Structure formats: structure tokens, C-alpha cells
C-alpha positions, 0 to 999 in steps of 0.5 A: 125492791120497795114496791115488791116490799109493799106488795108482799106486805099486802099479800101476807096481810091477806094471808093472815086474814084468809087464816082467820076466816078459816078459823071462823069457818071451822068454828061455824062448821063450814069445814069445806070453807075452812079447808079452802081458806087454809089453802088460800092462806098458805098460797098467798103467804108463799106468794108474799115470800116470793114477792120479798125475793123480787118475784113479780108474777105468779101464774100458779096456785099450787102449794107444792110448786110454791114451796119448791120455788121458796126452797130454792132460797129458803131451804128451811121450808122443807120442814113444812113440805107436808102443806103440799097436801093443801092442793087436794083442797083447792077445787073439790071443797068448792065444787060438787062436780069435784067429788065422787058421786052425788055428794057435795063439799059440805057433806063431804069435809069434816072437822078432821080435814079442816083441823088438818088444813088449819094446822098446815097453813098455820105452820107455813105462815109461822115460818113465813113470819119468822123468815120475814122478821129475820 
């Protein structure tokens, strides 16, 4: 379990860094990147929690699916179930062909979406922090 604990710490540390990067992207007006980085922060944080529980491999990127796995041993994560909406930002924030018409991600995503993503990711990481420390 020590190996998993060390790996969990690495993943959680990167999740925190990704959230900081999302905030920096938001401040710089790169809202599409803030959305994607927030999704990444939540994904990596949830994977850290699963690693702490002894899981070893992850072939999924869906916040929805990761939350389902986490709720099997930590039902309190139902309280952040809205974070599943971060899945909507995994592809289209990065690729122009992930959006309708001729719009590009930089022009499509704005401050409102980015703030929502930051709030969702922050709620997930805050709960993970409390879970890890208890």
C-alpha cells in the first residue's frame, strides 16, 4: 500500500498544480484552457483517491465514472456529483472540430464557463483533501 500512497500523493500534487494552472489561465483570459485544466485537476484528484484505496490502473477520463467508483467507498462524494459536468470540457475545449460550425474553443468559452469549471474542480479537490486527511 505504500507504493499506492506515494503514487496517490504524486497524482494529488499534480491535481493541485493543474487547478493553480487553471486559475492562471482564467486570469490570462484563456478560458478554454481554464475549463480543460479544471477538468484535469478533478480527474487527477479522483484518481489519487482511488490509488489511496489500492486501485492500480485507470483507463477512463470521465469525472462521472470516476465519481461512481469513488462513491463505492466514500458516499459523501455524492455532494459533488455536479462535477460530472466537467466531462463536457474534456474534448471541445481543445479541438476546433469538437464544436459546431466554424467557431474555435478560444472564441467559444468565456469567463462564465471557466468560473463554473474552477468552482466544480475546487469543490472536488476540497472534499478529496478532507477525505485524505481524515
